N, C-alpha and C positions, 0 to 999 in steps of 0.2 A: 517483539517479533525478532529483532536482531540477535537477542540472547539465545533463542531456541533454534534459530535456522542457520546453520553453518553454510557459508558459501553465498549468503544473500548479499548482493551488490546494489548500493544505493545509486539510483539514477537521477533523473531531472526532477525538479519541483516545479509545478506550473499552477498558475492562478486562472481559474476557468472563467469566472464571471464576476460581476460587480458585488455579489453578496459575500465575497471573501471565500469561496469554494476553493480549497487547495487539493491538489493530487501529488502525492510523493510517489515517484515510480521506483521500483526495485526489480532486480532480475535474478532468477534462480534457474540454474540448468537450461537456459535459453528461453525460459518462460517469463511472462510478465506478471508482476504483482503490483497492484496499485492500492495505496492507503488514501482514502477520500476523507477529508475534514470539511464539513459544512458548518461554517460558524453561524450561519443564519438559523439553521435548524438544530444547531448544538448536537451534532452526532458525527460519529467516526464509522466507516465501514470499509471492508477490504474486498477487492475485486481481483480475482487470481484466475490464471490459466491452469493451475494445478491445485490439487486438494492439499491444504495446509494443516489440517487437524492432526496428521501423523507427526508433526513436530511438537505437538503440545500435550503429550500423553504422559 
């Protein structure tokens, strides 16, 4: 993601609960982009206030 999106700024890293769920916060043009990592479910997903597919064409 950092390679494709110019201006993406890394924010805080937070551990949400006991299963090791991590959220890495990023900011782009005043919008929040969160990368979620669930170690328990073994999955990664992105929650964003803006459409990100435009950066991956």
